[in-house]
C-alpha positions as CSV (number, residue, x, y, z in Angstrom):
1,M,0.1,0.1,0.1
2,K,1.4,3.4,-0.6
3,E,1.8,5.6,2.2
4,K,-0.2,8.4,1.1
5,S,-3.3,7.1,-0.1
6,F,-7.1,6.8,0.4
7,F,-6.9,3.7,2.5
8,S,-3.7,4.8,4.5
9,I,-5.6,7.9,5.7
10,L,-8.7,5.9,6.3
11,L,-6.8,3.4,8.5
12,N,-5.9,7.0,10.9
13,L,-9.0,8.3,11.1
14,P,-10.2,6.6,14.0
15,R,-7.0,7.5,15.9
16,L,-7.5,11.2,14.5
17,I,-11.1,11.4,15.5
18,F,-10.4,10.9,19.1
19,M,-8.1,13.8,19.6
20,R,-9.1,16.9,21.0
21,E,-7.7,18.9,18.4
22,T,-9.4,17.3,15.4
23,R,-12.6,17.8,17.3
24,G,-11.8,21.4,17.8
25,V,-11.1,22.1,14.1
26,A,-14.2,20.2,13.5
27,L,-15.9,22.8,15.7
28,V,-14.5,25.8,14.4
29,A,-15.5,24.7,10.7
30,I,-19.2,24.0,11.9
31,K,-19.5,27.1,13.8
32,Q,-18.2,29.2,11.3
33,L,-19.6,28.0,8.1
34,G,-22.5,26.3,9.2
35,L,-23.5,22.7,8.2
36,V,-25.9,24.2,5.4
37,T,-23.2,25.9,4.2
38,I,-20.7,23.3,4.0
39,I,-23.1,21.4,2.2
40,K,-23.4,23.7,-0.6
41,I,-19.7,23.9,-1.1
42,L,-19.4,20.2,-1.4
43,F,-22.2,20.1,-3.8
44,K,-20.9,23.0,-6.1
45,T,-17.3,21.3,-5.7
46,V,-18.5,17.9,-6.8
47,T,-20.5,19.6,-9.7
48,R,-17.7,21.9,-10.8
49,T,-15.2,18.7,-10.8
50,G,-17.5,16.4,-12.0
51,F,-19.1,13.2,-9.8
52,V,-17.0,10.7,-11.5
53,K,-13.9,12.5,-11.2
54,S,-14.2,13.8,-7.8
55,I,-14.7,10.0,-7.0
56,K,-11.6,9.3,-8.9
57,C,-9.9,11.8,-7.0
58,V,-10.7,10.8,-3.6
59,F,-9.8,6.9,-4.4
60,T,-6.7,7.7,-5.9
61,F,-5.6,10.4,-3.6
62,K,-5.0,12.9,-6.3
63,L,-6.7,16.0,-4.7
64,D,-5.5,18.8,-6.8
65,D,-8.5,19.5,-9.0
66,L,-11.0,18.5,-5.9
67,L,-9.4,21.0,-3.7
68,A,-8.9,23.7,-5.9
69,S,-12.6,23.2,-6.9
70,M,-13.5,23.5,-3.2
71,F,-11.8,26.9,-2.7
72,V,-13.6,28.5,-5.9
73,S,-17.0,27.3,-4.7
74,M,-16.4,28.2,-1.2
75,W,-16.0,31.9,-2.8
76,D,-18.9,31.3,-5.1
77,V,-21.1,30.4,-2.1
78,F,-19.8,33.4,0.0
79,G,-20.6,35.5,-3.1
80,D,-21.1,39.2,-1.7
81,R,-19.7,38.7,1.5
82,E,-16.9,41.2,2.0
83,A,-13.4,39.3,1.6
84,I,-10.7,42.0,2.1
85,I,-11.0,45.6,2.9
86,T,-8.2,48.2,2.6
87,G,-9.2,51.8,3.2
88,E,-12.4,52.7,1.0
89,K,-12.0,49.5,-1.2
90,R,-13.8,46.9,-0.4
91,I,-13.5,43.3,-2.2
92,T,-16.2,40.8,-2.0
93,Y,-15.6,37.0,-2.3
94,K,-17.1,37.2,-5.7
95,E,-14.7,39.8,-6.9
96,L,-11.9,38.0,-5.3
97,K,-12.9,34.6,-7.0
98,D,-12.8,36.6,-10.3
99,R,-9.2,38.3,-9.5
100,V,-7.5,35.1,-8.4
101,L,-8.6,33.4,-11.5
102,R,-7.4,35.9,-14.1
103,L,-4.0,36.2,-12.1
104,A,-3.7,32.7,-12.0
105,N,-4.1,32.3,-15.8
106,G,-2.0,35.4,-16.2
107,L,0.8,34.1,-14.2
108,Q,0.7,30.6,-16.4
109,A,0.7,32.8,-19.4
110,L,3.8,34.4,-18.1
111,G,5.5,30.6,-18.1
112,L,5.1,29.8,-14.7
113,K,5.0,26.1,-14.3
114,P,4.3,23.8,-11.0
115,K,7.1,24.4,-8.4
116,D,8.3,27.5,-10.2
117,R,8.1,30.5,-7.9
118,F,7.0,34.3,-8.2
119,A,8.0,36.6,-5.2
120,E,5.8,39.6,-3.9
121,L,6.6,42.9,-2.6
122,L,3.5,44.1,-1.5
123,F,1.7,46.2,1.3
124,N,-1.1,44.7,3.3
125,G,-4.2,44.5,0.8
126,N,-6.1,42.4,-1.7
127,E,-3.3,42.2,-4.1
128,F,-1.0,40.1,-1.6
129,F,-4.1,37.4,-1.1
130,E,-5.0,37.2,-4.6
131,A,-1.4,36.5,-5.7
132,L,-1.1,33.8,-2.9
133,F,-4.6,32.0,-3.5
134,A,-3.6,32.3,-7.3
135,G,-0.3,30.8,-6.6
136,S,-1.9,28.0,-4.5
137,L,-4.3,26.9,-7.5
138,I,-1.2,26.7,-9.9
139,G,1.4,25.2,-7.4
140,C,3.7,27.8,-7.6
141,P,4.8,29.2,-3.8
142,M,5.5,33.0,-3.3
143,P,8.2,34.2,-1.3
144,F,6.9,36.6,1.0
145,L,9.3,39.5,0.4
146,N,10.0,42.0,3.5
147,W,9.4,45.4,1.9
148,H,11.9,46.9,4.7
149,L,14.7,45.5,2.9
150,K,16.7,47.5,0.5
151,G,19.6,47.1,-2.0
152,D,21.9,44.2,-1.7
153,D,19.6,42.9,1.4
154,L,16.6,42.8,-0.8
155,A,18.4,41.5,-3.8
156,G,19.9,38.5,-1.7
157,A,16.6,38.0,-0.5
158,I,15.2,37.6,-3.7
159,N,17.7,35.5,-5.5
160,R,17.9,33.0,-2.4
161,A,14.2,32.2,-3.5
162,S,15.0,32.3,-7.2
163,P,11.7,33.5,-8.4
164,K,10.6,33.9,-11.8
165,I,8.3,36.8,-11.6
166,L,8.1,39.6,-9.2
167,I,4.9,41.2,-8.2
168,F,5.5,44.8,-6.4
169,D,3.9,48.0,-5.4
170,E,4.8,51.0,-7.4
171,E,6.2,52.6,-4.0
172,F,8.9,50.2,-4.5
173,Y,9.4,50.5,-8.1
174,D,13.0,52.4,-7.5
175,D,14.0,49.9,-5.0
176,V,13.4,47.1,-7.8
177,V,15.0,49.0,-10.4
178,A,18.0,49.7,-8.1
179,I,18.8,45.8,-7.9
180,K,17.4,44.8,-11.1
181,D,20.6,43.8,-12.8
182,K,21.6,41.8,-9.5
183,L,18.3,39.4,-9.8
184,T,19.5,36.5,-11.5
185,T,16.3,34.4,-12.2
186,V,13.3,37.3,-12.3
187,K,12.2,37.3,-15.9
188,H,9.1,39.4,-15.6
189,Y,8.2,42.5,-13.4
190,V,4.5,42.8,-12.7
191,M,3.5,46.3,-11.1
192,V,0.3,47.2,-8.8
193,G,-0.3,50.6,-9.9
194,A,-1.6,53.1,-12.3
195,K,1.7,54.6,-13.8
196,L,3.6,52.4,-16.8
197,K,7.1,52.0,-16.6
198,D,9.8,50.7,-19.1
199,D,10.0,46.8,-18.7
200,V,6.8,46.5,-16.5
201,I,3.6,44.7,-16.7
202,L,1.0,46.4,-14.8
203,Y,-1.0,44.0,-12.7
204,E,-4.6,45.4,-13.4
205,D,-3.7,44.9,-17.4
206,L,-2.5,41.4,-16.5
207,L,-5.9,40.9,-15.0
208,S,-8.1,42.3,-17.9
209,K,-6.3,40.4,-20.4
210,S,-6.5,37.1,-18.6
211,P,-9.7,34.9,-18.5
212,N,-11.5,34.1,-15.4
213,T,-12.0,30.4,-15.9
214,M,-10.0,27.6,-14.3
215,P,-6.3,27.5,-15.0
216,K,-4.4,24.1,-15.1
217,I,-4.6,23.3,-11.6
218,S,-1.7,21.9,-9.7
219,M,-2.8,22.7,-6.0
220,A,-0.2,23.5,-3.4
221,L,-0.4,26.1,-0.6
222,A,1.8,29.1,-1.9
223,L,3.1,29.8,1.7
224,N,6.6,30.7,1.5
225,P,7.8,33.0,4.2
226,Y,11.3,34.1,5.4
227,S,12.8,33.5,8.8
228,G,13.1,37.3,10.7
229,G,16.5,37.9,9.9
230,T,17.3,39.3,13.4
231,T,20.2,37.4,13.8
232,G,21.3,37.1,10.2
233,A,20.4,37.0,6.6
234,P,16.4,36.2,6.3
235,K,16.1,32.5,5.4
236,N,13.6,31.0,3.0
237,V,11.1,28.6,4.5
238,N,9.2,25.9,2.7
239,Y,5.8,26.1,4.3
240,F,4.2,24.9,1.0
241,D,5.8,21.4,1.8
242,G,4.8,21.2,5.1
243,F,1.2,22.2,4.7
244,G,1.0,20.8,1.1
245,Y,2.0,17.3,1.4
246,L,-1.2,15.8,2.1
247,I,-2.7,17.4,-0.8
248,S,-0.1,17.9,-3.7
249,D,2.2,15.8,-5.6
250,T,4.3,18.7,-5.6
251,S,5.5,18.8,-2.1
252,E,8.3,16.8,-0.6
253,K,7.9,13.9,1.7
254,P,8.6,15.0,5.4
255,K,10.9,13.2,7.3
256,T,8.6,11.1,9.6
257,S,5.6,8.7,9.1
258,L,2.3,9.4,7.5
259,K,0.7,8.4,10.9
260,E,3.0,11.3,12.8
261,Y,2.6,13.7,9.9
262,L,-1.0,13.7,10.1
263,T,-1.1,13.9,14.0
264,L,1.2,17.0,13.6
265,L,-1.1,18.5,10.9
266,V,-4.1,18.3,13.1
267,K,-2.3,19.8,16.1
268,Q,-1.0,22.6,13.7
269,V,-4.1,23.6,12.3
270,S,-5.9,23.3,15.7
271,F,-4.4,26.9,16.7
272,T,-7.8,28.4,15.4
273,Y,-9.7,26.4,17.8
274,W,-7.4,27.2,20.6
275,F,-7.7,31.0,19.9
276,G,-11.4,30.6,20.1
277,A,-12.4,31.0,16.5
278,H,-15.4,28.9,17.3
279,K,-16.7,31.7,19.8
280,I,-16.5,34.5,17.3
281,K,-19.5,35.4,14.9
282,D,-20.1,39.0,13.9
283,K,-23.9,39.4,14.3
284,K,-24.3,41.2,11.1
285,S,-22.0,39.4,8.7
286,A,-22.1,36.2,10.4
287,N,-18.4,35.5,10.3
288,I,-15.2,36.2,12.0
289,R,-14.1,40.1,11.0
290,L,-10.2,40.3,11.6
291,L,-7.6,43.1,11.5
292,M,-4.2,42.9,9.9
293,P,-2.2,45.7,11.6
294,S,1.4,43.9,11.2
295,P,3.0,43.2,7.5
296,V,1.3,40.1,6.1
297,Y,4.7,39.0,4.6
298,H,5.8,37.8,8.2
299,A,5.4,34.3,8.9
300,A,3.6,34.9,12.3
301,S,0.9,37.1,10.7
302,I,-0.2,33.8,8.8
303,I,-2.1,33.3,12.3
304,G,-3.9,36.3,12.1
305,W,-5.4,35.6,8.6
306,T,-5.9,32.0,8.4
307,P,-9.6,32.3,9.1
308,L,-9.8,34.3,5.8
309,L,-8.3,31.6,3.9
310,L,-10.4,28.5,5.5
311,H,-13.7,30.2,7.0
312,G,-15.0,33.1,5.3
313,A,-13.6,35.7,7.1
314,T,-13.6,39.3,6.2
315,G,-10.1,40.7,6.5
316,V,-9.3,44.2,7.1
317,A,-5.9,45.3,5.7
318,M,-3.8,48.2,7.7
319,R,-1.7,49.5,4.9
320,N,0.8,51.2,7.6
321,F,0.3,50.6,11.5
322,N,-1.1,53.6,13.5
323,A,-2.5,53.0,16.9
324,E,-5.4,55.1,17.0
325,E,-6.3,53.9,13.5
326,L,-6.4,50.4,14.9
327,L,-8.8,51.2,17.6
328,K,-10.7,53.3,15.2
329,L,-10.8,50.2,12.9
330,I,-12.0,47.8,15.8
331,E,-15.0,49.7,16.4
332,K,-15.6,50.7,12.7
333,E,-15.5,47.3,11.4
334,R,-16.3,45.3,14.4
335,I,-13.0,43.4,14.8
336,G,-13.3,40.2,16.6
337,W,-9.7,38.7,15.9
338,V,-6.2,40.5,15.5
339,F,-2.6,39.3,15.6
340,I,-0.4,42.0,17.1
341,V,3.0,42.1,18.4
342,P,4.1,43.5,22.2
343,T,5.1,46.8,20.9
344,I,1.5,47.3,19.3
345,I,0.1,46.7,22.9
346,D,2.8,49.1,24.3
347,R,1.6,51.8,21.6
348,L,-2.2,51.3,22.7
349,L,-1.5,51.7,26.3
350,H,0.7,54.8,25.7
351,L,-2.2,56.7,23.6
352,P,-3.6,59.7,25.7
353,D,-6.8,59.0,27.8
354,N,-8.9,61.2,25.8
355,V,-7.8,59.1,22.5
356,K,-8.1,55.6,24.1
357,N,-11.6,56.4,25.9
358,K,-13.0,57.2,22.2
359,Y,-13.6,53.9,20.9
360,D,-15.9,51.0,21.7
361,L,-13.7,47.9,21.7
362,S,-16.6,45.5,22.7
363,S,-16.4,43.3,19.7
364,M,-12.9,42.2,20.3
365,K,-12.8,38.5,21.5
366,S,-9.1,37.2,20.5
367,L,-6.3,39.3,20.7
368,I,-3.4,37.1,19.7
369,C,0.3,38.1,20.6
370,G,3.3,36.5,19.3
371,S,6.8,37.0,17.4
372,A,8.3,38.7,20.7
373,P,8.3,38.4,24.5
374,A,5.5,39.9,26.3
375,S,6.0,40.3,30.1
376,P,3.0,39.3,32.6
377,E,2.7,42.8,33.1
378,L,1.9,43.9,29.4
379,K,-0.5,40.7,29.3
380,E,-2.5,41.8,32.1
381,A,-2.2,45.3,30.9
382,A,-3.7,44.2,27.6
383,N,-6.5,42.5,28.8
384,N,-7.6,45.4,31.5
385,F,-7.2,47.8,28.3
386,F,-10.0,45.7,26.3
387,K,-12.3,45.6,29.3
388,E,-12.2,49.1,30.2
389,R,-13.7,49.4,26.8
390,G,-16.4,47.3,26.5
391,C,-14.9,43.6,26.5
392,K,-16.6,41.3,29.0
393,N,-13.8,38.7,29.2
394,D,-10.0,38.5,28.8
395,V,-9.1,38.7,25.4
396,F,-5.3,38.1,25.7
397,H,-4.1,35.0,23.9
398,E,-0.6,34.2,23.1
399,F,1.8,31.6,20.9
400,Y,5.4,30.6,20.9
401,G,6.8,29.5,17.9
402,S,9.4,31.0,14.9
403,S,9.2,31.2,11.2
404,E,10.6,27.4,11.2
405,T,8.0,25.9,13.1
406,A,5.1,27.8,13.1
407,V,3.2,27.3,16.2
408,V,4.0,25.4,19.1
409,T,2.5,26.6,22.3
410,T,-0.6,28.5,22.8
411,L,-1.7,30.4,26.0
412,I,-5.3,30.8,26.5
413,P,-7.4,32.8,29.0
414,E,-8.2,29.9,31.1
415,D,-4.8,29.0,31.7
416,Y,-3.8,32.2,33.7
417,E,-7.7,32.6,34.9
418,Q,-7.0,29.3,36.8
419,N,-3.5,30.2,37.8
420,P,-2.3,33.9,37.4
421,K,1.5,32.8,37.9
422,R,1.2,31.4,34.1
423,L,0.7,34.8,32.5
424,A,4.7,34.5,32.6
425,S,4.4,31.6,30.4
426,V,3.7,31.0,26.9
427,G,1.5,28.8,27.3
428,K,1.2,24.6,26.5
429,A,2.6,22.7,23.5
430,R,-1.0,22.3,22.1
431,C,0.2,22.5,18.4
432,G,3.4,20.5,18.1
433,E,5.7,18.7,20.6
434,L,8.2,20.3,22.8
435,G,11.0,19.2,25.0
436,I,13.6,20.5,27.3
437,Y,16.8,19.1,26.9
438,N,20.2,19.2,28.8
439,K,23.0,19.0,25.9
440,E,25.9,18.3,28.0
441,E,24.5,15.5,29.7
442,A,22.6,14.4,26.8
443,R,19.3,14.0,28.6
444,W,15.6,15.2,29.0
445,C,15.6,18.2,31.9
446,A,13.1,17.5,34.8
447,S,10.2,19.9,35.6
448,N,11.7,23.4,36.3
449,E,15.2,22.6,35.0
450,Q,16.4,25.0,32.7
451,G,17.7,23.6,29.3
452,Y,17.6,24.0,25.5
453,I,14.1,24.0,23.8
454,F,13.6,21.2,21.2
455,N,10.5,20.9,19.1
456,R,8.8,19.3,16.3
457,T,5.9,20.4,14.5
458,M,4.6,19.7,11.0
459,M,6.8,22.4,9.6
460,T,10.0,21.3,11.0
461,E,9.6,17.7,9.7
462,S,9.5,19.3,6.1
463,L,12.0,22.5,7.0
464,K,14.3,23.1,4.4
465,Y,15.9,26.4,3.8
466,S,16.0,27.4,0.3
467,G,19.8,27.3,-0.8
468,S,21.1,26.5,2.5
469,P,21.4,22.8,3.0
470,E,24.1,23.3,5.7
471,K,22.1,25.6,7.7
472,T,18.9,23.1,7.4
473,K,21.0,20.4,8.6
474,S,23.0,22.3,11.7
475,V,19.4,23.1,13.5
476,F,18.7,19.7,14.3
477,E,19.6,17.4,17.1
478,F,18.9,13.6,17.2
479,V,17.7,12.3,20.6
480,D,17.0,8.4,20.6
481,G,16.6,8.4,16.9
482,V,14.0,11.3,16.9
483,R,14.8,14.9,15.0
484,W,14.2,17.9,16.9
485,F,14.3,21.2,16.1
486,D,16.6,23.5,18.1
487,D,15.1,26.8,18.2
488,G,18.4,28.3,19.9
489,L,16.1,29.4,23.3
490,I,16.4,28.3,26.8
491,G,13.8,27.6,29.1
492,Y,11.8,25.2,31.3
493,L,8.6,23.4,31.6
494,D,6.6,23.6,35.0
495,E,4.8,20.6,36.6
496,D,1.6,21.2,34.7
497,G,3.4,21.3,31.2
498,Y,3.5,25.0,30.6
499,V,6.4,26.7,29.1
500,Y,8.8,29.4,30.4
501,L,11.2,31.0,27.9
502,T,14.4,32.3,29.9
503,G,16.8,33.3,27.1
504,R,18.5,32.7,23.7
505,V,21.8,31.1,23.5
506,K,23.4,33.6,21.2
507,E,22.2,36.5,23.5
508,M,23.5,34.5,26.6
509,I,26.4,36.5,28.5
510,I,29.0,34.3,30.0
511,C,30.6,36.7,32.7
512,G,33.1,35.3,34.8
513,G,32.3,31.8,33.6
514,V,28.7,32.1,34.7
515,N,25.9,31.8,32.1
516,I,23.5,34.8,32.4
517,Y,20.0,35.4,30.3
518,P,19.2,38.7,29.5
519,N,15.4,37.9,30.1
520,E,15.0,37.9,33.9
521,I,17.3,41.3,33.7
522,E,15.2,43.0,31.1
523,R,11.8,42.1,33.1
524,I,13.3,43.4,36.3
525,I,14.2,47.0,34.3
526,N,11.2,46.9,32.4
527,N,9.0,46.9,35.9
528,H,10.5,50.2,36.9
529,H,7.7,52.7,36.4
530,E,9.8,55.4,34.5
531,V,11.3,52.8,32.0
532,V,9.5,52.5,28.5
533,D,11.7,49.3,27.3
534,V,15.0,47.8,27.8
535,A,17.7,45.9,25.8
536,V,20.2,43.7,27.9
537,V,23.5,42.9,25.7
538,R,26.9,41.5,26.0
539,A,29.8,44.1,26.5
540,P,33.6,43.2,26.8
541,D,35.0,43.1,30.1
542,V,39.0,42.6,30.7
543,D,38.8,40.5,33.9
544,L,35.4,38.5,33.3
545,G,35.5,38.5,29.7
546,E,31.8,39.7,29.0
547,C,29.5,41.7,31.5
548,V,25.9,43.0,31.5
549,A,24.9,45.9,29.7
550,A,21.6,47.5,29.9
551,V,20.4,50.1,27.3
552,V,17.3,51.7,28.5
553,Q,14.6,53.8,27.0
554,P,13.2,55.8,29.8
555,K,9.8,57.4,29.5
556,K,9.4,60.9,28.0
557,G,10.5,64.0,30.5
558,S,12.2,61.2,32.9
559,T,15.2,62.2,35.1
560,I,16.1,58.4,35.8
561,T,19.5,57.8,36.1
562,K,22.0,54.9,36.0
563,E,22.0,54.6,40.0
564,D,18.4,54.5,40.0
565,I,18.4,51.5,37.7
566,L,21.0,49.4,39.6
567,D,19.0,50.5,42.8
568,H,15.8,49.0,41.6
569,C,17.5,45.8,40.5
570,R,18.9,44.9,43.7
571,K,15.8,45.7,45.5
572,S,14.3,43.4,43.0
573,G,16.4,40.6,43.8
574,L,19.3,40.5,41.3
575,H,22.6,40.3,42.4
576,G,26.2,39.4,41.7
577,F,27.4,39.3,38.0
578,K,23.3,40.0,37.0
579,I,23.8,43.6,38.1
580,P,24.3,45.6,35.0
581,K,28.1,46.8,34.8
582,I,26.8,49.3,32.1
583,V,23.8,51.3,31.8
584,E,23.2,53.7,29.1
585,F,20.1,55.4,27.9
586,S,18.3,55.8,24.3
587,A,15.4,58.0,23.2
588,E,14.3,54.9,21.0
589,L,15.3,51.2,21.0
590,P,16.0,49.7,17.6
591,R,13.6,47.1,16.6
592,H,12.7,44.5,13.6
593,I,9.1,45.1,12.0
594,D,7.9,42.2,14.1
595,G,8.7,44.0,17.2
596,K,11.7,42.0,18.2
597,L,14.7,44.1,19.7
598,V,17.5,44.2,17.1
599,K,20.0,43.7,20.0
600,R,22.8,43.2,17.5
601,E,23.0,46.9,16.8
602,L,23.0,47.8,20.4
603,E,25.7,45.4,20.8
604,D,28.0,46.1,17.9
605,K,28.9,49.7,19.5
606,F,30.3,47.9,22.6
607,W,32.5,45.2,20.6
608,Q,34.0,47.8,17.9
609,G,37.7,46.1,17.3
610,I,37.3,43.6,19.9
611,E,36.8,39.9,19.2
612,R,33.7,38.3,20.7
613,R,32.0,34.9,20.9
614,G,29.1,34.1,18.3
């Protein structure tokens, strides 16, 4: 029997059905779509594909045509429901279907074949999702380019993915022209905008000249994000293999059994259940209405717009983030689901009272935070902020994961309502497997014992960095014959299985032979009432090798001094080498777009002309 076949899936069904995650995924689908709508979608799918062909697709497990028909049928059924809203532009599912089919045919006319890539350099908006869905229908991965990159950094990111077509917003025209001679694989440039430029195909022209019929189908989810690049060049990550293996013959087989792959797949997609998608339904539009304030190119933001992909949600895209505009859109568009980073919460909290109190935020149900550490105090403040503006229940949800793993853990309100101490955790490993490993002694750590965080998810079992086979190999460790992804983080599990992150290996400070992790020091300094943020980094020390340096961002108008910081650290329980030897102040700390501190930039200043570790 072939490993991936109708009968092999059938054999695994009884086991999968008894998983809570499976029942949760089904519950979300039923609550969001409804049984009548599900039946309509299935009927249209079979009608569009043909009854005999549909049966053949199932029994031969060649699902490309069937799944493509299902997505298009879903858009048919949703019809005039709003799909994507960007400013004054409101695209319905009927319009989305027409535009996706035209783009898919247009891309094929430009020469794209299954497994060829086309990259996007687009702001948040309907064009991003049209390209994503079009690429999925024709089996072409779409690298998500970071539009903050310029020059050689942008050229390098594009070349690592080897796309044949680049779709970009006209605001990036000059950036693209500046690196055009350095791009080794791009043959066609498609620009979103109205001004015709040399050697560029206008996006809307491509759509208008292409038919809105079904293209030649080779279904594979086109998800192809990059790692954050905070510790090096962004690496292109192959989500299309992890998510696509079950439905597409163009996706590579994961490095695990079908049984385990199916388990990890169900666990991964269950994040919609853990984040309460089954509890959210707008009274007017009868669906989830979600907001996208962070750049959609970032891997973590996929959590924010998955209901748009699977459940007929209405997505409201913010082209550029603005704290008050976010509140305004929550009220105006009745937003119930949003992915944010801790920096966004901080910006909301620091708005003037007369601005914060103007808006009714009672529609919010799931405020999903990730991508960077959030303190327990910030999490509690987020809940209070929304409760004071109309929400009846706690809204803060969190996940730990990375571009390589996708979601691993989830922290949900029930966790910390039962035990407030869990606010310091990132939840339980509900969407993957996680263990704490002692590398020096080659054993798994006991509860509350600190060690290296190892993960296994659907994504890690297929992980491959484009153009970096050695890097791919280097991030895995084998324990008792099982392959684990080493995320470069340090942490521990408590007695109940909650995960606590305590540091990053590359940020570890070795002071006089003592290992010091910045997280604890940062948390304590951040608790000072005159501090907005802090970054703790390594600095050279003649006697000790390295020492603790704290770069503090004080509140505007603050007169806080180094001695104030040191005194606060001592009173809060820090001692010895953990007390910062260097304290500096900065009006604004450098941050990556996903909210993570760019510590390397701060650390470089201390190490100029000195050789350092890592």
